[in-house]
N, C-alpha and C positions, 0 to 999 in steps of 0.2 A: 583463553584467547579465542576470538571469533574467527571462523573460516574466512578465506578470502571472498567467497560468495556472499556470506552474510555481511561482511564489512562494506562490500559494494552495495548490496541492497539497502543497508542502513544509510549510506551517504545519499543515494538516490531518493529514498524516502524523506530524509531531512530536507533535501532540496526542493521537493515536491510540496512540502509543507511551507515553503517560503523562507526557511531558515538559512543563514549563510553557511556555506560548506564549500571546501576546495575540492573540485572534481577533476580527475584526470580527463584528457581530451576525448577518449572513447565514451566515458560515462557522461560527459557534457553533451556529446552528440546524441546519445541515447535519450537523455533528458529533453533535449530540444525536439527530438522526433516525437516523443511522447506528448509533449505540450502541443505541437503542431496538430497531431492527430485528434486529440481530445479537447482542444480549446473551444469548439463549438458544440460539444455534446451537452445536451440539456440535463445535466446531472446536478442535484442538490445533495450535498453532503450533510447527513444528519448526525453522524458520529464519527470520530477518528480514534484510531488505535484501540479497537474493541477486543477485549480479552474474552476468551471462551474456555470452558472445560467440558469435556463429554466423557462420561463413563461408558466405555464400549463393552465392558463385562465387568462383573464384580472385582474390584480391586485393581482395574486397569483404566486410568483416566488419561485422556489426551488433553493437553493444555496448549493453547496457542493464542495467536493475536491476528485479527483481520486489519488491514490498513484503514478500512473505513466501511460505513454503511451508506449507501446512496439511494436516492429516490429519482426515478426517471419522470418523463413528461406525463406518463399515464398513472403516476402515483404508486407504481410498483417498486418495492424495496429490493435491494440486492447488495451482495458483498462485493466490496472493491479490493482487489489485490493488485498492487503495482509491481511487485517483484516476481 
């Protein structure tokens, strides 16, 4: 079972992708604020849900997922994390 924080993040991420999801009022407010803040940002998304793994020392690998990779108006690529 996912923690409450992970469930919230998953719902918000689903909504940001434009998929239908039922959000509690506080999460809806968070989503609305996020969209208002970033709606004019010149970001082009070039990848979504980017998985990674990094071996930090022999036998120890960290595995995760970035929400997206974006490119700004200067052509600089960056990691997008929404949660």
